[in-house]
N, C-alpha and C positions, 0 to 999 in steps of 0.2 A: 051461206053454208060452207062453200069451199074454203073461205077465209078462216073459219073456225077450225076446220080440219087441219089446215096448214099450221095455224098457230099451236094447236094441240101437239102436233108431231114435232114442231120446232121446240116447244117447251120440254117434251119428254127427252129429246136428243140432248138439249142443253143440260138438263138435270143429270142424265147418265154421264155426260162428259165431265161435269163437276165432280160427281162421285168417283169416277174412274181416275181423274187427275189427282184428287185428294188421296185416294188409296195408293196411287203410284208414288206420290211424294212423301207421304207420312209413314206408311208402313211397308213400302216396297213391294206391295202385292202384284203390281203389273209386271215388274221386272222378273220376279220368281215364276209367275205364271207363264210368261213368254219363254223363259229358259226351259221350263218343264215341257212346254208344247213342242218347242223345237227339238228338244232331246228325244222326246217320244217318237218324232217323225224322222229322226236322223238314222242313217244306217250304221254309222261308225260311232258307237256309244262310248268307247273308251276314251276318245278324245274329248268328249263333252263332260264326262264325269270328273275329269281332272286328275292330276298325278297324286299318287299316294306315297307318303313317306313311311318306310318301314325300317325298324331297328330293333335289336335285341342287345340288352346291356346287363352285365353282371353287376350286382350292387353290393356295398358293404352290408354286413349283417344289421338287422334291425328287429325290434320287438314290438313295434307299434306301426299301424298304418293309419294315415289321416288323408282321406281323399275327398276333395270338393271339386266335382267335375260337372261340366254343362251338358255335353253331348257325347256319350261314350258308352259302348258295351264294355263292361269291366268284368273280368274273370280273375278270381283269386283261387289258386290251386297249390297243392302240395307237390314238391319236386325235390331235386337233389341240391339246389343251390338258391341263393337269393338273386332273382333276376327280374327284369321287366322287358316285355316285348310289345310292340305296337305297330299298327298299321293306320295311318290317319291321313285325311286330306289336309291341305296346307293350313287352313285356318283352325283346325282342331288338334294340332299336334300337342300332345301333353307336355307339361313341365313337371319334373320330378327331381327328387334328391333325398338323400338320407341325412337327417339332421338330428343329433342327439338321440340316436337309436330309433327315430321315427321316419318312416318313409312318407314324405309329403308329396302328394300327387294333385295336380290342378290343371286347369285350362284357362286361357285368356278369356276375359269376359266377352261374350258375343253381343253384337249390336242387336237391338230389339227385333229388327226386321231380318236378321240373318237366320232365324229359325225357320223362315219360309223356304221351301225346297230342300228339306233336309235329306232327300233321297240322293243328293249329289254330295252331301257332307257326311263322311263316315269316319269313325274313330273306334278302334277296337284295341283294348289293352289287356294283357295278361300278366299278372304278378305271380311269381312262383316263390314259395317259401319252403324251407326244408324242416322247420321245427315249430315249436309252440310259440304263439304270440301272446302279448299281454292284451292289447286293445286294438280292434279293428273298427274304424269309424269312417263310414262311407256315406257321402251326401251326393246324390246323382239327380240331375234335373231331367234328362231325357235319355232313354235307352235302358238296357238290361244290366242287372247285377247277378253274377253267378259265383257262388262260393262252394268249392269242392274239396272235401277231405282236409279241412283246416281244424286245428285245435287252438282255441284261444280262451282267455279269461272272459273278455267282454267283446260283444259284437253289437255295433250300432249301425243300422241300415236305414237310410231315408231316400226313397225314390219317388220323385214327383210324377213322372210318366215313364212307365217301364215295368217289366217283370223282375221279381226277385226269386232266384232259385238257390236253395241251400241243400246240399247233398252230402251225406256221410261225414258230418262235422260234429264237433263237441265243444260246447261253450258252457260257462257257468252262468252268464247273464246275456240275454238277448233282448234288444229293443229294436223293433222294426216298424216302419211307417211307409205305407205305399198309397199314394193318392189315386193314380190311374194305372192299373195293371194287376197282374196276378201275384 
């Protein structure tokens, strides 16, 4: 009887170790979980969150926006000049530039396991435009899209996980797709 109990316990522990090791090596689950647990019990959280890169840049005039972003809170708002400002952790710093009258905004492709522990990976971008736009095309994987006081001919929004908020705007054509969120 005792032998069967020991064999059962040994089998259960072995199976759990195999599952845990597979999760650790294949999807990085163990690494993110361990970081999250240590961050939650740490008293100095700013050191664990990592350094944020912050910048504000005036841009050349543009009439279109094309954004294909992975993890980003994106705000598009009316202002006095063409500019972009962001605050982002190291791996999520946005890449941007004005090419042929189009602001192109993107982020580097994230590893499949890098979406684990997103609470330590933050990126917030605000694009300011002073005038009418032709086309705004935003494709966002994770986080929110906010559009405030913008006038444009076309608005195309695609958010896989996150909320879409559009306030006090005017568009001739709007196409919106939200998989998970409001």
